[in-house]
C-alpha positions in Angstrom: 117.8 -99.3 158.5 119.2 -102.7 159.5 117.7 -105.2 161.9 118.7 -104.5 165.5 120.3 -107.6 167.1 119.7 -107.6 170.9 121.3 -110.2 173.1 119.5 -111.1 176.3 122.0 -112.4 178.9 122.0 -113.4 182.5 122.3 -116.2 185.0 120.3 -119.4 185.0 116.7 -118.7 185.8 117.1 -115.0 186.0 114.0 -114.6 183.8 115.6 -113.9 180.4 113.0 -115.9 178.5 110.1 -114.2 180.4 111.5 -110.8 179.4 111.7 -111.8 175.7 108.1 -113.1 175.8 106.8 -109.8 177.3 108.8 -107.7 174.8 107.5 -109.8 171.9 104.0 -110.0 173.2 103.9 -113.7 172.5 105.3 -117.0 173.9 108.4 -117.4 171.8 110.8 -118.8 174.5 110.1 -121.6 176.9 109.7 -120.5 180.5 110.3 -123.0 183.3 111.4 -123.1 186.9 113.8 -125.8 186.0 117.3 -124.5 185.5 118.9 -124.7 182.0 115.7 -124.7 180.0 117.3 -122.5 177.4 120.1 -124.5 175.7 121.6 -123.0 172.5 121.0 -119.3 171.9 117.5 -118.9 170.3 116.9 -116.2 167.7 113.5 -114.6 167.1 112.7 -112.0 164.5 110.1 -109.6 165.7 108.9 -106.0 165.2 109.2 -103.9 168.4 107.0 -100.9 168.8 108.8 -97.7 168.1 112.0 -99.6 167.2 111.3 -101.6 164.1 112.7 -105.0 163.0 114.7 -106.7 165.7 116.3 -110.1 166.3 116.1 -111.1 170.0 118.7 -113.7 171.1 117.7 -115.7 174.1 120.9 -117.1 175.5 121.7 -119.9 177.9 122.5 -119.0 181.5 126.1 -117.9 181.7 126.7 -119.5 185.2 125.7 -123.1 184.2 128.6 -125.1 185.7 127.7 -128.5 184.3 129.8 -130.1 181.5 127.0 -129.5 179.0 126.4 -126.1 180.5 130.0 -125.1 179.8 129.5 -125.7 176.1 126.2 -123.7 176.2 128.0 -120.8 177.9 130.7 -120.8 175.2 128.0 -120.5 172.5 126.4 -117.7 174.5 129.6 -115.7 174.7 130.1 -116.2 170.9 126.9 -114.3 170.3 128.5 -111.0 171.6 130.1 -110.6 168.2 126.8 -110.6 166.4 124.7 -108.4 168.7 124.3 -104.7 168.4 123.4 -104.2 172.0 122.8 -106.3 175.1 120.4 -106.5 178.0 121.8 -108.1 181.2 119.0 -109.6 183.3 119.7 -109.7 187.1 117.9 -112.0 189.4 116.2 -109.9 192.1 119.2 -107.7 192.6 121.9 -110.4 192.3 124.7 -110.2 189.7 126.8 -113.3 189.6 130.6 -113.2 188.9 129.8 -114.4 185.4 127.4 -111.5 184.9 130.1 -109.1 186.0 132.7 -110.7 183.7 130.2 -110.4 180.8 129.6 -106.7 181.6 133.3 -106.1 181.5 133.6 -108.0 178.2 130.8 -105.9 176.7 132.6 -102.7 177.8 135.8 -104.0 176.1 133.9 -104.7 172.9 132.3 -101.3 173.0 128.8 -102.9 173.0 126.0 -100.7 174.4 124.1 -102.4 177.2 121.8 -101.9 180.2 120.7 -104.0 183.1 117.2 -105.2 183.9 116.8 -105.9 187.6 114.1 -108.6 187.3 111.5 -109.9 189.8 110.9 -106.7 191.7 107.7 -108.2 193.0 109.8 -111.0 194.8 110.0 -110.9 198.6 113.8 -110.8 198.8 114.3 -108.3 196.0 117.0 -105.8 196.4 118.0 -102.7 194.4 121.1 -102.7 192.2 123.6 -100.2 190.7 126.0 -100.9 187.8 128.9 -98.6 186.9 128.7 -97.2 183.4 125.0 -98.0 182.6 121.5 -97.7 183.9 119.5 -100.4 185.9 115.8 -100.7 185.2 113.6 -102.3 187.9 111.3 -104.8 186.3 108.4 -107.1 186.7 107.0 -109.2 183.8 103.6 -108.6 185.3 103.7 -104.8 184.8 103.0 -103.2 181.4 104.6 -100.0 182.5 107.9 -101.8 183.1 107.7 -103.4 179.6 107.2 -99.9 178.0 110.2 -98.6 180.0 112.4 -101.4 178.6 111.3 -100.6 175.0 112.3 -96.9 175.6 115.6 -98.1 177.0 116.3 -100.1 173.8 115.6 -97.0 171.7 118.0 -95.1 173.9 120.8 -97.6 173.8 120.7 -98.9 170.3 123.8 -97.8 168.3 123.6 -95.1 165.7 124.8 -97.3 162.8 121.6 -99.4 163.1 119.3 -96.3 162.7 121.5 -94.7 160.0 120.5 -95.6 156.4 123.2 -97.6 154.6 124.3 -96.3 151.2 124.0 -98.6 148.3 123.8 -96.5 145.1 122.7 -93.2 146.7 125.9 -91.4 145.9 126.2 -92.8 142.3 122.8 -92.0 140.8 120.2 -89.2 140.7 116.6 -88.7 139.7 115.7 -90.2 136.3 119.1 -91.9 135.8 118.8 -95.2 134.0 120.3 -98.1 136.0 120.7 -101.5 134.3 120.7 -104.4 136.7 121.9 -107.7 135.1 120.3 -110.6 137.0 121.1 -114.0 135.5 118.4 -116.6 136.0 120.4 -119.8 136.1 120.5 -123.1 138.1 122.0 -121.2 141.1 119.1 -118.6 141.1 116.4 -119.2 143.8 113.1 -120.5 142.5 110.5 -117.8 141.7 112.3 -114.9 143.2 115.4 -112.6 143.1 118.2 -112.7 145.6 118.3 -110.1 148.3 121.1 -107.9 146.8 119.1 -107.6 143.6 115.9 -106.8 145.4 117.7 -104.2 147.6 119.2 -102.6 144.5 115.9 -102.3 142.8 114.4 -100.7 145.9 117.3 -98.3 146.2 117.1 -97.2 142.6 113.3 -96.5 143.2 114.1 -94.6 146.4 116.4 -92.3 144.4 113.6 -91.7 141.8 115.9 -93.3 139.2 114.8 -95.9 136.5 115.3 -99.6 136.9 116.0 -101.7 133.9 116.3 -105.4 134.8 117.7 -107.8 132.2 119.4 -111.2 131.9 122.9 -111.4 130.3 121.7 -112.4 126.9 119.3 -109.3 126.8 121.9 -106.8 127.8 123.5 -106.2 124.4 120.1 -105.6 122.8 119.1 -103.1 125.4 122.4 -101.2 125.2 121.8 -100.6 121.4 118.6 -98.6 122.2 118.9 -94.8 122.2 119.0 -94.7 126.0 121.6 -93.0 128.2 122.7 -95.5 130.8 124.2 -94.2 134.0 125.6 -97.4 135.4 125.4 -101.2 134.9 125.3 -103.4 138.0 125.7 -107.2 137.4 125.8 -110.4 139.3 129.6 -110.9 139.8 129.4 -114.4 138.3 128.5 -112.8 135.0 131.4 -110.3 135.1 133.4 -111.8 132.2 130.5 -111.7 129.7 129.0 -108.4 130.9 132.4 -106.7 130.7 132.7 -107.7 127.1 129.3 -106.2 126.3 129.3 -103.0 128.3 131.3 -100.2 126.5 134.1 -98.5 128.4 132.3 -95.2 128.8 129.5 -96.8 130.9 130.5 -97.5 134.6 130.3 -101.2 135.5 130.2 -102.9 138.9 128.5 -105.7 140.7 125.9 -106.3 143.5 128.6 -107.9 145.6 131.0 -105.0 145.2 128.2 -102.5 146.2 127.6 -104.5 149.3 131.3 -104.7 150.1 131.4 -100.9 149.9 128.3 -100.5 152.0 129.0 -103.1 154.8 132.6 -104.2 154.6 136.1 -102.7 154.6 136.2 -102.0 150.8 139.8 -100.7 150.6 141.0 -103.6 152.7 139.2 -106.0 150.3 140.7 -104.4 147.2 144.2 -104.4 148.6 143.9 -108.0 150.0 142.7 -109.6 146.7 146.1 -109.1 145.1 147.6 -111.5 147.7 146.1 -114.3 145.5 149.2 -113.9 143.3 151.4 -114.5 146.3 149.8 -117.7 147.6 151.9 -120.8 147.8 151.3 -124.5 147.3 149.5 -125.8 150.4 148.2 -122.5 151.6 144.8 -122.5 153.2 142.0 -120.3 151.9 138.9 -119.7 154.1 135.5 -119.0 152.4 132.9 -117.3 154.6 129.4 -117.6 153.4 127.0 -115.7 155.7 123.8 -117.3 154.7 122.0 -120.7 155.0 121.5 -121.9 151.4 122.2 -125.5 150.9 125.0 -125.2 148.3 123.9 -128.4 146.6 124.0 -126.8 143.1 126.9 -127.9 140.9 127.4 -124.2 140.2 127.7 -123.1 143.8 129.8 -120.0 144.0 131.6 -120.6 147.4 132.2 -124.3 147.1 133.0 -124.7 143.4 133.4 -121.5 141.3 135.6 -119.4 143.6 138.0 -122.2 144.5 138.4 -123.0 140.8 139.0 -119.3 139.9 141.5 -118.8 142.8 143.5 -121.9 141.9 143.7 -121.0 138.3 144.7 -117.4 139.0 147.3 -118.3 141.6 148.5 -121.5 139.8 148.9 -123.1 143.2 147.5 -126.2 144.9 145.4 -124.7 147.7 143.4 -126.1 150.6 139.9 -124.6 150.9 137.6 -124.5 153.9 134.1 -123.1 153.9 132.1 -121.7 156.9 128.4 -120.9 156.6 126.1 -118.6 158.5 127.8 -116.8 161.4 129.6 -119.9 162.8 132.8 -119.1 164.8 136.0 -118.5 162.8 138.7 -121.2 163.1 140.9 -121.1 166.1 144.0 -121.4 163.8 142.8 -118.4 161.7 146.3 -116.9 161.6 147.5 -120.0 159.6 145.3 -119.1 156.6 146.7 -117.3 153.5 143.5 -115.6 152.5 139.9 -115.1 153.7 137.1 -114.6 151.1 133.8 -113.2 152.5 130.5 -113.3 150.6 128.7 -110.1 149.9 127.2 -110.1 153.4 123.6 -109.3 152.3 122.2 -111.5 155.1 124.2 -110.1 157.9 124.5 -106.7 159.5 127.3 -104.2 159.1 128.2 -104.8 162.8 128.4 -108.6 162.4 130.5 -108.3 159.3 132.7 -105.7 161.0 133.3 -108.1 163.9 134.5 -110.8 161.4 136.7 -108.3 159.6 138.2 -107.3 163.0 139.1 -110.9 163.9 140.7 -111.5 160.5 142.7 -108.2 160.7 143.8 -109.1 164.2 145.1 -112.4 162.9 147.1 -110.6 160.2 145.4 -112.4 157.3 144.3 -110.6 154.0 140.6 -110.6 153.5 138.5 -109.9 150.4 135.0 -110.7 149.1 133.3 -112.7 146.4 132.7 -109.8 143.9 136.2 -108.3 144.3 137.8 -111.7 143.9 135.9 -112.5 140.8 136.7 -109.1 139.3 140.4 -109.7 140.1 140.5 -113.2 138.7 138.6 -112.0 135.6 141.1 -109.1 135.1 138.7 -106.2 135.4 139.3 -105.1 139.0 140.5 -101.6 137.9 137.4 -101.0 135.8 134.8 -102.1 138.4 136.4 -100.1 141.3 137.5 -96.9 139.5 134.3 -95.0 140.2 134.9 -95.4 144.0 138.4 -93.8 143.9 139.9 -96.8 145.8 143.6 -97.3 145.2 144.1 -100.7 143.6 147.9 -100.9 143.8 149.2 -103.0 146.7 
């Protein structure tokens, strides 16, 4: 189950921060009578009773008409792409025009939402109806109302958040031996494994299969043992060497490709990667890295290794731009020749899907790190054949 991203929206001083604090059971957002207290959207990871891990996004008021407020509102609207559902907070029965515009925008985007009519203990409070969703009368002072909102979140959360995502489930069975190649190099985090590796280990255990975790220089020794290996999964950056070691009768893929299949548009990625051969001198390539690591390492994959591989494979002089985290895509997205997304281990399927949707709408081919490295290494067919994805453009 993925984290549930919940956007809390509403007009200035409608009580969004107070609602978040009550849901979280702690003071995580600043509450003040002064308008505009919340500036940029604030994210808080919490565990909600009966729901599980959630990220609550406390947004700036969407009717702030100041010059600075306009920039805040723009950032607030950008969060719609990354949330799974939304809560609109009305101020004592009043929905502003901006609230109504946001409701229509959420409907267009297909985002589930409901309305919290806040401050029901206020003297001038009035009831409210909203077409297409429910309205919950609410007071931050009432525990019963808080419990009602938690039940509403359970009701309105989309099914894809609850549904278990498939990593290796359809590829392995009980007692299968799965070899995970996890290089420990200068790009590896100190004292731990990266999230895709940890997720793969857990997924193998969940399937009652057997984990064998090795570094690249240990792989050949292990494969000489009298053990039947079901599949080898490697860090994509080690593809070239691992492909040389693993015999053709053992399926081979990578963590990044597994994540592309689980969260992305895998067939789109595989078809798009061949566009590298059609790039021209001066074409722009956008690298999307959806996490917050510093990238200082001289071996950084997004900033150094991938650009070098793509330049060598295409034989062209290309212009690379990198965007980290979930920052907005460039306004001139349609001018890019290719988009390359990371594995997406730190973002949700919904968030990655929103990015893919924008790129498709712009008419730009899009692939991911693992698929790109496989293509540039010349082993794309081998590492995708088990998934029955057509590789011919």
